[in-house]
VEXKEMI-677779 format. One record per residue (C-alpha): residue in one letter; x, y, z; residue number from 1. Coordinates in steps of 0.1 Angstrom, whole numbers, plus 5000, padded with zeros to 4 digits. Layout:
! VEXKEMI-677779
{residuo A; xx X; yy Y; zz Z; num NUM}
...
//
This chain:
! VEXKEMI-677779
{residuo M; xx 2429; yy 5517; zz 8401; num 1}
{residuo R; xx 2406; yy 5542; zz 8417; num 2}
{residuo V; xx 2420; yy 5559; zz 8448; num 3}
{residuo A; xx 2399; yy 5577; zz 8474; num 4}
{residuo A; xx 2415; yy 5604; zz 8496; num 5}
{residuo L; xx 2406; yy 5603; zz 8533; num 6}
{residuo A; xx 2411; yy 5632; zz 8557; num 7}
{residuo G; xx 2426; yy 5611; zz 8584; num 8}
{residuo E; xx 2434; yy 5577; zz 8598; num 9}
{residuo T; xx 2400; yy 5575; zz 8615; num 10}
{residuo D; xx 2379; yy 5593; zz 8589; num 11}
{residuo F; xx 2350; yy 5569; zz 8590; num 12}
{residuo E; xx 2325; yy 5593; zz 8573; num 13}
{residuo G; xx 2350; yy 5600; zz 8545; num 14}
{residuo W; xx 2356; yy 5562; zz 8540; num 15}
{residuo R; xx 2318; yy 5555; zz 8540; num 16}
{residuo K; xx 2311; yy 5582; zz 8514; num 17}
{residuo A; xx 2339; yy 5570; zz 8491; num 18}
{residuo A; xx 2330; yy 5533; zz 8496; num 19}
{residuo R; xx 2294; yy 5540; zz 8487; num 20}
{residuo T; xx 2304; yy 5559; zz 8456; num 21}
{residuo F; xx 2328; yy 5532; zz 8446; num 22}
{residuo R; xx 2302; yy 5505; zz 8450; num 23}
{residuo Q; xx 2275; yy 5525; zz 8431; num 24}
{residuo A; xx 2300; yy 5529; zz 8403; num 25}
{residuo G; xx 2307; yy 5492; zz 8402; num 26}
{residuo V; xx 2343; yy 5495; zz 8413; num 27}
{residuo S; xx 2355; yy 5460; zz 8424; num 28}
{residuo P; xx 2376; yy 5456; zz 8456; num 29}
{residuo E; xx 2406; yy 5448; zz 8434; num 30}
{residuo A; xx 2403; yy 5481; zz 8416; num 31}
{residuo A; xx 2397; yy 5503; zz 8447; num 32}
{residuo A; xx 2421; yy 5519; zz 8471; num 33}
{residuo F; xx 2419; yy 5542; zz 8501; num 34}
{residuo R; xx 2447; yy 5565; zz 8511; num 35}
{residuo V; xx 2450; yy 5590; zz 8539; num 36}
{residuo G; xx 2457; yy 5624; zz 8523; num 37}
{residuo A; xx 2462; yy 5609; zz 8489; num 38}
{residuo G; xx 2456; yy 5632; zz 8459; num 39}
{residuo S; xx 2443; yy 5667; zz 8459; num 40}
{residuo G; xx 2419; yy 5667; zz 8430; num 41}
{residuo G; xx 2387; yy 5654; zz 8447; num 42}
{residuo L; xx 2376; yy 5620; zz 8457; num 43}
{residuo F; xx 2393; yy 5600; zz 8429; num 44}
{residuo D; xx 2429; yy 5603; zz 8417; num 45}
{residuo E; xx 2423; yy 5584; zz 8385; num 46}
{residuo C; xx 2387; yy 5589; zz 8375; num 47}
{residuo M; xx 2355; yy 5608; zz 8384; num 48}
{residuo P; xx 2326; yy 5592; zz 8402; num 49}
{residuo A; xx 2297; yy 5578; zz 8383; num 50}
{residuo A; xx 2269; yy 5601; zz 8374; num 51}
{residuo A; xx 2240; yy 5603; zz 8399; num 52}
{residuo G; xx 2216; yy 5588; zz 8374; num 53}
{residuo D; xx 2238; yy 5557; zz 8372; num 54}
{residuo A; xx 2239; yy 5550; zz 8409; num 55}
{residuo T; xx 2219; yy 5520; zz 8423; num 56}
{residuo P; xx 2206; yy 5526; zz 8458; num 57}
{residuo F; xx 2216; yy 5500; zz 8484; num 58}
{residuo S; xx 2215; yy 5494; zz 8521; num 59}
{residuo V; xx 2237; yy 5475; zz 8546; num 60}
{residuo P; xx 2229; yy 5460; zz 8580; num 61}
{residuo K; xx 2236; yy 5481; zz 8611; num 62}
{residuo T; xx 2259; yy 5453; zz 8624; num 63}
{residuo F; xx 2282; yy 5461; zz 8595; num 64}
{residuo V; xx 2282; yy 5498; zz 8602; num 65}
{residuo D; xx 2289; yy 5493; zz 8639; num 66}
{residuo L; xx 2317; yy 5469; zz 8631; num 67}
{residuo A; xx 2332; yy 5492; zz 8605; num 68}
{residuo Q; xx 2333; yy 5521; zz 8630; num 69}
{residuo E; xx 2355; yy 5499; zz 8653; num 70}
{residuo V; xx 2377; yy 5484; zz 8626; num 71}
{residuo I; xx 2386; yy 5517; zz 8612; num 72}
{residuo L; xx 2404; yy 5525; zz 8645; num 73}
{residuo H; xx 2427; yy 5495; zz 8640; num 74}
{residuo R; xx 2463; yy 5503; zz 8630; num 75}
{residuo S; xx 2465; yy 5478; zz 8601; num 76}
{residuo D; xx 2471; yy 5494; zz 8567; num 77}
{residuo D; xx 2446; yy 5472; zz 8549; num 78}
{residuo R; xx 2416; yy 5479; zz 8572; num 79}
{residuo F; xx 2399; yy 5502; zz 8546; num 80}
{residuo D; xx 2403; yy 5475; zz 8519; num 81}
{residuo L; xx 2389; yy 5448; zz 8542; num 82}
{residuo L; xx 2358; yy 5468; zz 8550; num 83}
{residuo Y; xx 2352; yy 5477; zz 8513; num 84}
{residuo R; xx 2356; yy 5440; zz 8504; num 85}
{residuo L; xx 2328; yy 5432; zz 8530; num 86}
{residuo L; xx 2307; yy 5460; zz 8517; num 87}
{residuo W; xx 2311; yy 5448; zz 8481; num 88}
{residuo R; xx 2302; yy 5412; zz 8491; num 89}
{residuo L; xx 2271; yy 5423; zz 8510; num 90}
{residuo G; xx 2255; yy 5431; zz 8476; num 91}
{residuo E; xx 2254; yy 5394; zz 8467; num 92}
{residuo E; xx 2254; yy 5380; zz 8503; num 93}
{residuo P; xx 2230; yy 5402; zz 8524; num 94}
{residuo D; xx 2233; yy 5378; zz 8553; num 95}
{residuo L; xx 2271; yy 5377; zz 8552; num 96}
{residuo M; xx 2276; yy 5394; zz 8586; num 97}
{residuo K; xx 2258; yy 5365; zz 8603; num 98}
{residuo V; xx 2285; yy 5340; zz 8589; num 99}
{residuo V; xx 2310; yy 5344; zz 8617; num 100}
{residuo T; xx 2332; yy 5317; zz 8602; num 101}
{residuo D; xx 2337; yy 5336; zz 8570; num 102}
{residuo I; xx 2374; yy 5346; zz 8567; num 103}
{residuo D; xx 2366; yy 5383; zz 8561; num 104}
{residuo V; xx 2339; yy 5386; zz 8587; num 105}
{residuo A; xx 2361; yy 5368; zz 8613; num 106}
{residuo D; xx 2391; yy 5390; zz 8604; num 107}
{residuo A; xx 2370; yy 5422; zz 8609; num 108}
{residuo M; xx 2355; yy 5409; zz 8642; num 109}
{residuo E; xx 2390; yy 5401; zz 8655; num 110}
{residuo R; xx 2403; yy 5436; zz 8646; num 111}
{residuo A; xx 2372; yy 5451; zz 8663; num 112}
{residuo K; xx 2380; yy 5430; zz 8694; num 113}
{residuo N; xx 2416; yy 5443; zz 8694; num 114}
{residuo V; xx 2403; yy 5479; zz 8693; num 115}
{residuo S; xx 2380; yy 5472; zz 8722; num 116}
{residuo R; xx 2409; yy 5458; zz 8742; num 117}
{residuo A; xx 2430; yy 5489; zz 8734; num 118}
{residuo S; xx 2402; yy 5511; zz 8747; num 119}
{residuo H; xx 2399; yy 5491; zz 8779; num 120}
{residuo K; xx 2436; yy 5492; zz 8785; num 121}
{residuo M; xx 2435; yy 5530; zz 8780; num 122}
{residuo K; xx 2409; yy 5532; zz 8807; num 123}
{residuo A; xx 2429; yy 5510; zz 8830; num 124}
{residuo F; xx 2464; yy 5524; zz 8825; num 125}
{residuo V; xx 2461; yy 5561; zz 8817; num 126}
{residuo R; xx 2479; yy 5578; zz 8846; num 127}
{residuo F; xx 2475; yy 5615; zz 8853; num 128}
{residuo R; xx 2501; yy 5637; zz 8869; num 129}
{residuo L; xx 2494; yy 5670; zz 8886; num 130}
{residuo V; xx 2509; yy 5702; zz 8872; num 131}
{residuo E; xx 2503; yy 5737; zz 8884; num 132}
{residuo E; xx 2493; yy 5762; zz 8857; num 133}
{residuo E; xx 2490; yy 5798; zz 8867; num 134}
{residuo G; xx 2479; yy 5789; zz 8901; num 135}
{residuo R; xx 2454; yy 5763; zz 8889; num 136}
{residuo E; xx 2456; yy 5725; zz 8889; num 137}
{residuo R; xx 2458; yy 5706; zz 8856; num 138}
{residuo W; xx 2463; yy 5669; zz 8852; num 139}
{residuo W; xx 2484; yy 5655; zz 8824; num 140}
{residuo A; xx 2489; yy 5620; zz 8811; num 141}
{residuo W; xx 2509; yy 5603; zz 8783; num 142}
{residuo F; xx 2496; yy 5571; zz 8768; num 143}
{residuo E; xx 2505; yy 5551; zz 8737; num 144}
{residuo P; xx 2474; yy 5531; zz 8727; num 145}
{residuo A; xx 2478; yy 5500; zz 8706; num 146}
{residuo H; xx 2451; yy 5513; zz 8682; num 147}
{residuo R; xx 2437; yy 5548; zz 8675; num 148}
{residuo V; xx 2411; yy 5548; zz 8703; num 149}
{residuo L; xx 2417; yy 5583; zz 8718; num 150}
{residuo E; xx 2385; yy 5599; zz 8706; num 151}
{residuo K; xx 2365; yy 5567; zz 8713; num 152}
{residuo T; xx 2377; yy 5565; zz 8749; num 153}
{residuo A; xx 2381; yy 5601; zz 8760; num 154}
{residuo P; xx 2344; yy 5605; zz 8770; num 155}
{residuo F; xx 2350; yy 5578; zz 8796; num 156}
{residuo F; xx 2375; yy 5601; zz 8813; num 157}
{residuo V; xx 2351; yy 5630; zz 8811; num 158}
{residuo R; xx 2325; yy 5610; zz 8830; num 159}
{residuo R; xx 2350; yy 5596; zz 8855; num 160}
{residuo F; xx 2369; yy 5629; zz 8862; num 161}
{residuo T; xx 2343; yy 5655; zz 8855; num 162}
{residuo T; xx 2355; yy 5681; zz 8879; num 163}
{residuo M; xx 2392; yy 5678; zz 8870; num 164}
{residuo R; xx 2410; yy 5698; zz 8843; num 165}
{residuo W; xx 2430; yy 5672; zz 8823; num 166}
{residuo S; xx 2448; yy 5664; zz 8791; num 167}
{residuo I; xx 2457; yy 5630; zz 8776; num 168}
{residuo L; xx 2487; yy 5631; zz 8752; num 169}
{residuo T; xx 2492; yy 5603; zz 8726; num 170}
{residuo P; xx 2511; yy 5599; zz 8694; num 171}
{residuo D; xx 2478; yy 5600; zz 8675; num 172}
{residuo G; xx 2464; yy 5632; zz 8690; num 173}
{residuo C; xx 2456; yy 5649; zz 8723; num 174}
{residuo A; xx 2423; yy 5651; zz 8743; num 175}
{residuo H; xx 2417; yy 5682; zz 8766; num 176}
{residuo W; xx 2390; yy 5686; zz 8792; num 177}
{residuo N; xx 2386; yy 5720; zz 8809; num 178}
{residuo A; xx 2357; yy 5708; zz 8832; num 179}
{residuo E; xx 2333; yy 5721; zz 8806; num 180}
{residuo N; xx 2343; yy 5711; zz 8770; num 181}
{residuo L; xx 2362; yy 5682; zz 8755; num 182}
{residuo T; xx 2385; yy 5692; zz 8726; num 183}
{residuo F; xx 2411; yy 5673; zz 8705; num 184}
{residuo G; xx 2444; yy 5685; zz 8693; num 185}
{residuo P; xx 2474; yy 5674; zz 8672; num 186}
{residuo P; xx 2497; yy 5644; zz 8681; num 187}
{residuo A; xx 2523; yy 5648; zz 8709; num 188}
{residuo T; xx 2556; yy 5632; zz 8720; num 189}
{residuo R; xx 2565; yy 5616; zz 8753; num 190}
{residuo E; xx 2588; yy 5646; zz 8760; num 191}
{residuo M; xx 2558; yy 5669; zz 8761; num 192}
{residuo A; xx 2543; yy 5650; zz 8791; num 193}
{residuo P; xx 2552; yy 5658; zz 8827; num 194}
{residuo A; xx 2578; yy 5638; zz 8846; num 195}
{residuo E; xx 2571; yy 5613; zz 8875; num 196}
{residuo D; xx 2554; yy 5626; zz 8906; num 197}
{residuo E; xx 2544; yy 5615; zz 8940; num 198}
{residuo I; xx 2509; yy 5602; zz 8936; num 199}
{residuo E; xx 2516; yy 5566; zz 8928; num 200}
{residuo E; xx 2492; yy 5553; zz 8956; num 201}
{residuo F; xx 2462; yy 5571; zz 8940; num 202}
{residuo W; xx 2468; yy 5554; zz 8907; num 203}
{residuo K; xx 2473; yy 5520; zz 8923; num 204}
{residuo T; xx 2438; yy 5524; zz 8937; num 205}
{residuo Y; xx 2425; yy 5536; zz 8904; num 206}
{residuo Y; xx 2440; yy 5507; zz 8885; num 207}
{residuo A; xx 2426; yy 5483; zz 8911; num 208}
{residuo S; xx 2391; yy 5496; zz 8905; num 209}
{residuo T; xx 2392; yy 5489; zz 8868; num 210}
{residuo F; xx 2406; yy 5453; zz 8871; num 211}
{residuo N; xx 2386; yy 5422; zz 8874; num 212}
{residuo P; xx 2409; yy 5398; zz 8892; num 213}
{residuo A; xx 2391; yy 5368; zz 8879; num 214}
{residuo R; xx 2403; yy 5377; zz 8845; num 215}
{residuo L; xx 2438; yy 5386; zz 8856; num 216}
{residuo K; xx 2465; yy 5369; zz 8834; num 217}
{residuo T; xx 2497; yy 5371; zz 8854; num 218}
{residuo K; xx 2517; yy 5354; zz 8826; num 219}
{residuo V; xx 2509; yy 5381; zz 8801; num 220}
{residuo A; xx 2538; yy 5406; zz 8798; num 221}
{residuo M; xx 2529; yy 5442; zz 8804; num 222}
{residuo P; xx 2549; yy 5473; zz 8793; num 223}
{residuo A; xx 2574; yy 5484; zz 8819; num 224}
{residuo S; xx 2558; yy 5519; zz 8818; num 225}
{residuo E; xx 2526; yy 5506; zz 8833; num 226}
{residuo P; xx 2529; yy 5509; zz 8871; num 227}
{residuo N; xx 2506; yy 5481; zz 8879; num 228}
{residuo V; xx 2530; yy 5452; zz 8883; num 229}
{residuo R; xx 2530; yy 5451; zz 8922; num 230}
{residuo L; xx 2492; yy 5457; zz 8921; num 231}
{residuo A; xx 2487; yy 5428; zz 8898; num 232}
{residuo K; xx 2505; yy 5405; zz 8922; num 233}
{residuo T; xx 2483; yy 5418; zz 8950; num 234}
{residuo L; xx 2451; yy 5413; zz 8931; num 235}
{residuo S; xx 2462; yy 5379; zz 8920; num 236}
{residuo R; xx 2467; yy 5369; zz 8956; num 237}
{residuo I; xx 2433; yy 5383; zz 8965; num 238}
{residuo N; xx 2418; yy 5363; zz 8936; num 239}
{residuo R; xx 2436; yy 5332; zz 8946; num 240}
{residuo D; xx 2429; yy 5334; zz 8983; num 241}
{residuo A; xx 2394; yy 5348; zz 8982; num 242}
{residuo S; xx 2365; yy 5341; zz 8959; num 243}
{residuo F; xx 2346; yy 5370; zz 8976; num 244}
{residuo E; xx 2320; yy 5344; zz 8985; num 245}
{residuo E; xx 2339; yy 5322; zz 9009; num 246}
{residuo G; xx 2373; yy 5317; zz 9024; num 247}
{residuo F; xx 2384; yy 5354; zz 9026; num 248}
{residuo R; xx 2392; yy 5367; zz 9060; num 249}
{residuo A; xx 2411; yy 5399; zz 9060; num 250}
{residuo S; xx 2436; yy 5404; zz 9088; num 251}
{residuo S; xx 2438; yy 5442; zz 9085; num 252}
{residuo L; xx 2417; yy 5471; zz 9073; num 253}
{residuo S; xx 2442; yy 5479; zz 9046; num 254}
{residuo E; xx 2436; yy 5444; zz 9032; num 255}
{residuo V; xx 2399; yy 5450; zz 9032; num 256}
{residuo D; xx 2405; yy 5483; zz 9013; num 257}
{residuo Q; xx 2427; yy 5465; zz 8987; num 258}
{residuo A; xx 2400; yy 5437; zz 8983; num 259}
{residuo V; xx 2372; yy 5463; zz 8978; num 260}
{residuo Q; xx 2391; yy 5479; zz 8949; num 261}
{residuo A; xx 2390; yy 5445; zz 8932; num 262}
{residuo C; xx 2354; yy 5437; zz 8942; num 263}
{residuo R; xx 2329; yy 5428; zz 8915; num 264}
{residuo R; xx 2301; yy 5415; zz 8937; num 265}
{residuo C; xx 2277; yy 5441; zz 8921; num 266}
{residuo P; xx 2279; yy 5464; zz 8891; num 267}
{residuo L; xx 2285; yy 5496; zz 8910; num 268}
{residuo W; xx 2323; yy 5494; zz 8905; num 269}
{residuo R; xx 2319; yy 5501; zz 8868; num 270}
{residuo D; xx 2310; yy 5538; zz 8872; num 271}
{residuo A; xx 2327; yy 5547; zz 8904; num 272}
{residuo T; xx 2362; yy 5562; zz 8905; num 273}
{residuo Q; xx 2372; yy 5539; zz 8934; num 274}
{residuo G; xx 2359; yy 5520; zz 8964; num 275}
{residuo V; xx 2358; yy 5540; zz 8996; num 276}
{residuo C; xx 2363; yy 5521; zz 9028; num 277}
{residuo G; xx 2360; yy 5532; zz 9064; num 278}
{residuo E; xx 2385; yy 5552; zz 9083; num 279}
{residuo G; xx 2393; yy 5556; zz 9120; num 280}
{residuo P; xx 2409; yy 5538; zz 9149; num 281}
{residuo R; xx 2416; yy 5501; zz 9145; num 282}
{residuo R; xx 2397; yy 5495; zz 9178; num 283}
{residuo A; xx 2372; yy 5523; zz 9179; num 284}
{residuo R; xx 2344; yy 5519; zz 9204; num 285}
{residuo L; xx 2320; yy 5538; zz 9182; num 286}
{residuo M; xx 2313; yy 5531; zz 9145; num 287}
{residuo I; xx 2292; yy 5553; zz 9123; num 288}
{residuo V; xx 2278; yy 5538; zz 9091; num 289}
{residuo G; xx 2264; yy 5559; zz 9063; num 290}
{residuo E; xx 2247; yy 5550; zz 9030; num 291}
{residuo Q; xx 2274; yy 5553; zz 9003; num 292}
{residuo P; xx 2302; yy 5576; zz 8992; num 293}
{residuo G; xx 2291; yy 5608; zz 8975; num 294}
{residuo D; xx 2306; yy 5626; zz 8946; num 295}
{residuo R; xx 2334; yy 5642; zz 8968; num 296}
{residuo E; xx 2341; yy 5610; zz 8986; num 297}
{residuo D; xx 2343; yy 5591; zz 8953; num 298}
{residuo L; xx 2370; yy 5614; zz 8940; num 299}
{residuo A; xx 2389; yy 5618; zz 8972; num 300}
{residuo G; xx 2387; yy 5582; zz 8984; num 301}
{residuo H; xx 2378; yy 5591; zz 9019; num 302}
{residuo P; xx 2344; yy 5588; zz 9037; num 303}
{residuo F; xx 2323; yy 5618; zz 9048; num 304}
{residuo V; xx 2345; yy 5646; zz 9033; num 305}
{residuo G; xx 2316; yy 5664; zz 9016; num 306}
{residuo P; xx 2287; yy 5686; zz 9028; num 307}
{residuo A; xx 2271; yy 5658; zz 9048; num 308}
{residuo G; xx 2305; yy 5650; zz 9064; num 309}
{residuo R; xx 2307; yy 5686; zz 9076; num 310}
{residuo V; xx 2273; yy 5684; zz 9092; num 311}
{residuo L; xx 2283; yy 5651; zz 9109; num 312}
{residuo D; xx 2316; yy 5666; zz 9122; num 313}
{residuo A; xx 2297; yy 5696; zz 9137; num 314}
{residuo A; xx 2271; yy 5674; zz 9153; num 315}
{residuo L; xx 2297; yy 5650; zz 9167; num 316}
{residuo Q; xx 2315; yy 5679; zz 9183; num 317}
{residuo E; xx 2283; yy 5693; zz 9198; num 318}
{residuo A; xx 2275; yy 5658; zz 9212; num 319}
{residuo G; xx 2310; yy 5656; zz 9229; num 320}
{residuo I; xx 2324; yy 5630; zz 9205; num 321}
{residuo E; xx 2358; yy 5634; zz 9188; num 322}
{residuo R; xx 2357; yy 5625; zz 9151; num 323}
{residuo E; xx 2392; yy 5610; zz 9156; num 324}
{residuo D; xx 2378; yy 5585; zz 9180; num 325}
{residuo V; xx 2351; yy 5572; zz 9156; num 326}
{residuo F; xx 2354; yy 5547; zz 9128; num 327}
{residuo V; xx 2333; yy 5561; zz 9099; num 328}
{residuo T; xx 2323; yy 5540; zz 9069; num 329}
{residuo N; xx 2294; yy 5533; zz 9046; num 330}
{residuo A; xx 2271; yy 5503; zz 9039; num 331}
{residuo V; xx 2279; yy 5505; zz 9002; num 332}
{residuo K; xx 2315; yy 5511; zz 8991; num 333}
{residuo H; xx 2310; yy 5525; zz 8956; num 334}
{residuo F; xx 2293; yy 5556; zz 8945; num 335}
{residuo K; xx 2259; yy 5549; zz 8928; num 336}
{residuo H; xx 2249; yy 5578; zz 8906; num 337}
{residuo E; xx 2234; yy 5589; zz 8873; num 338}
{residuo P; xx 2249; yy 5616; zz 8850; num 339}
{residuo R; xx 2229; yy 5648; zz 8847; num 340}
{residuo G; xx 2247; yy 5672; zz 8825; num 341}
{residuo K; xx 2281; yy 5678; zz 8842; num 342}
{residuo R; xx 2269; yy 5666; zz 8875; num 343}
{residuo R; xx 2267; yy 5631; zz 8890; num 344}
{residuo L; xx 2234; yy 5628; zz 8909; num 345}
{residuo H; xx 2231; yy 5603; zz 8939; num 346}
{residuo K; xx 2210; yy 5572; zz 8934; num 347}
{residuo T; xx 2199; yy 5551; zz 8964; num 348}
{residuo P; xx 2215; yy 5516; zz 8963; num 349}
{residuo S; xx 2192; yy 5487; zz 8958; num 350}
{residuo T; xx 2186; yy 5460; zz 8985; num 351}
{residuo G; xx 2207; yy 5436; zz 8964; num 352}
{residuo E; xx 2236; yy 5460; zz 8962; num 353}
{residuo V; xx 2235; yy 5466; zz 9000; num 354}
{residuo S; xx 2234; yy 5429; zz 9006; num 355}
{residuo A; xx 2264; yy 5423; zz 8983; num 356}
{residuo C; xx 2284; yy 5450; zz 9000; num 357}
{residuo R; xx 2275; yy 5438; zz 9035; num 358}
{residuo W; xx 2304; yy 5413; zz 9030; num 359}
{residuo W; xx 2329; yy 5443; zz 9034; num 360}
{residuo L; xx 2309; yy 5461; zz 9061; num 361}
{residuo D; xx 2309; yy 5429; zz 9082; num 362}
{residuo A; xx 2347; yy 5426; zz 9077; num 363}
{residuo E; xx 2352; yy 5461; zz 9090; num 364}
{residuo R; xx 2329; yy 5454; zz 9120; num 365}
{residuo R; xx 2349; yy 5422; zz 9128; num 366}
{residuo L; xx 2382; yy 5441; zz 9127; num 367}
{residuo V; xx 2372; yy 5472; zz 9145; num 368}
{residuo A; xx 2349; yy 5454; zz 9170; num 369}
{residuo P; xx 2329; yy 5485; zz 9180; num 370}
{residuo K; xx 2307; yy 5486; zz 9211; num 371}
{residuo V; xx 2280; yy 5508; zz 9194; num 372}
{residuo I; xx 2272; yy 5513; zz 9158; num 373}
{residuo V; xx 2252; yy 5544; zz 9147; num 374}
{residuo T; xx 2234; yy 5539; zz 9114; num 375}
{residuo L; xx 2226; yy 5570; zz 9093; num 376}
{residuo G; xx 2195; yy 5565; zz 9073; num 377}
{residuo G; xx 2176; yy 5534; zz 9060; num 378}
{residuo T; xx 2203; yy 5521; zz 9037; num 379}
{residuo A; xx 2228; yy 5520; zz 9066; num 380}
{residuo A; xx 2203; yy 5503; zz 9088; num 381}
{residuo L; xx 2197; yy 5477; zz 9062; num 382}
{residuo G; xx 2234; yy 5470; zz 9059; num 383}
{residuo V; xx 2239; yy 5466; zz 9096; num 384}
{residuo L; xx 2207; yy 5449; zz 9107; num 385}
{residuo G; xx 2202; yy 5428; zz 9075; num 386}
{residuo R; xx 2165; yy 5440; zz 9074; num 387}
{residuo K; xx 2146; yy 5470; zz 9064; num 388}
{residuo A; xx 2140; yy 5493; zz 9093; num 389}
{residuo A; xx 2115; yy 5522; zz 9100; num 390}
{residuo V; xx 2141; yy 5547; zz 9110; num 391}
{residuo T; xx 2116; yy 5573; zz 9122; num 392}
{residuo K; xx 2100; yy 5547; zz 9146; num 393}
{residuo E; xx 2132; yy 5529; zz 9157; num 394}
{residuo R; xx 2156; yy 5558; zz 9159; num 395}
{residuo G; xx 2174; yy 5564; zz 9192; num 396}
{residuo Q; xx 2170; yy 5529; zz 9205; num 397}
{residuo G; xx 2198; yy 5506; zz 9215; num 398}
{residuo I; xx 2192; yy 5475; zz 9193; num 399}
{residuo E; xx 2211; yy 5444; zz 9203; num 400}
{residuo L; xx 2229; yy 5428; zz 9174; num 401}
{residuo G; xx 2237; yy 5395; zz 9190; num 402}
{residuo D; xx 2275; yy 5399; zz 9193; num 403}
{residuo G; xx 2274; yy 5423; zz 9222; num 404}
{residuo T; xx 2272; yy 5453; zz 9199; num 405}
{residuo K; xx 2243; yy 5477; zz 9200; num 406}
{residuo A; xx 2230; yy 5496; zz 9170; num 407}
{residuo L; xx 2214; yy 5530; zz 9172; num 408}
{residuo L; xx 2194; yy 5543; zz 9142; num 409}
{residuo T; xx 2191; yy 5579; zz 9132; num 410}
{residuo V; xx 2187; yy 5600; zz 9101; num 411}
{residuo H; xx 2215; yy 5607; zz 9075; num 412}
{residuo P; xx 2230; yy 5642; zz 9078; num 413}
{residuo S; xx 2222; yy 5648; zz 9041; num 414}
{residuo Y; xx 2185; yy 5648; zz 9051; num 415}
{residuo L; xx 2192; yy 5678; zz 9074; num 416}
{residuo L; xx 2207; yy 5696; zz 9044; num 417}
{residuo R; xx 2175; yy 5691; zz 9023; num 418}
{residuo I; xx 2150; yy 5706; zz 9048; num 419}
{residuo P; xx 2139; yy 5739; zz 9034; num 420}
{residuo D; xx 2122; yy 5753; zz 9065; num 421}
{residuo E; xx 2148; yy 5769; zz 9088; num 422}
{residuo A; xx 2129; yy 5762; zz 9121; num 423}
{residuo L; xx 2122; yy 5726; zz 9112; num 424}
{residuo G; xx 2158; yy 5721; zz 9101; num 425}
{residuo A; xx 2171; yy 5734; zz 9134; num 426}
{residuo A; xx 2147; yy 5711; zz 9153; num 427}
{residuo E; xx 2158; yy 5681; zz 9133; num 428}
{residuo R; xx 2194; yy 5689; zz 9138; num 429}
{residuo D; xx 2189; yy 5690; zz 9176; num 430}
{residuo R; xx 2172; yy 5656; zz 9174; num 431}
{residuo F; xx 2202; yy 5643; zz 9154; num 432}
{residuo V; xx 2227; yy 5656; zz 9180; num 433}
{residuo A; xx 2205; yy 5641; zz 9208; num 434}
{residuo D; xx 2208; yy 5607; zz 9190; num 435}
{residuo L; xx 2246; yy 5610; zz 9190; num 436}
{residuo E; xx 2245; yy 5619; zz 9227; num 437}
{residuo R; xx 2225; yy 5587; zz 9233; num 438}
{residuo A; xx 2251; yy 5567; zz 9214; num 439}
{residuo R; xx 2279; yy 5582; zz 9236; num 440}
{residuo A; xx 2259; yy 5572; zz 9267; num 441}
{residuo L; xx 2257; yy 5536; zz 9254; num 442}
{residuo L; xx 2295; yy 5535; zz 9253; num 443}
//
């Protein structure tokens, strides 16, 4: 028996090197074994590798390499042996990976699928808790994955919570993000994680944004530690009562918000932290519609709380309008962006995405029943009017919407932030305030 010593349970490079050496030396699967930390005298416990001159070069399909990288994360003890058996057989059966009915291929694919499920569950159920450290916020989470997916899944949380300082503790190891670098540490125990806190509602929202209610299996038992039981019932009801295409008629704004968290009408939910619905009085006479949540809004879950929101607040005050009297929302409820280093840069929603999200904007309009709707920018105008509009030509006009409501088009406050010329910026800001004053007059 020839035994290869691996550095760790997920040491793929170590396994690949040892497996290649085994196969080149003609070691059959029955005579090969892989042990984590086994032996201390080099690669083999019982014999040395074949001389370089005796090795026969060989290659394997990329599909096998990709599959092996997943299977090695599985907790089964015989995963290394299964992979070597496949590697050995590929020498005589180069098309083996295409035979999905083969017992070894099917076994490996099933294990890879289980690893993928474990990674998805980690994304859905990791729950951070806030702890103050030397006057700074740090978020901690304890999670017990079914398979060893910490290093595979941690980059997802870097992308999702880029500006947060967080740590994920697991029995396999720990991941730490300081808003700049991702590092990994030794295993932890549950006792090392912080106790319960008071941010349950945030995580209910987060879980909702990761679930597809159409795939919800209410009969599948979930660990009691996962605080999604009540949420699952809510999403199940939404899925049962509403196809998102017909038959759904929310009776409250909170119900719209819950449904948006489960919405899969377009792909934008995949990269957003959560859906961001409108806020304001239930029967506001004035509704303001922007384009989409920005980075700050995506993390906070509230509309217009970033730089553009501050410009809007100041302009409303100057126009004699109280922000508390206005219902503010966006044409698109999820943040569309592209990563650029550590930043998430805004991308304009497509016409299809705006049309898909108009379902929710119309629900908000029906419930709030405003007298005047101010649209900020072209995307907002498209969401409200259902057509592309020339904002520069149509701004400031009271456009009849057919239900007794009037729309008034103007620019988005983020446009004012991008004007480099100070004099031009001041003039454009005055025009923006004048548009809001006209909206107040229409009331």
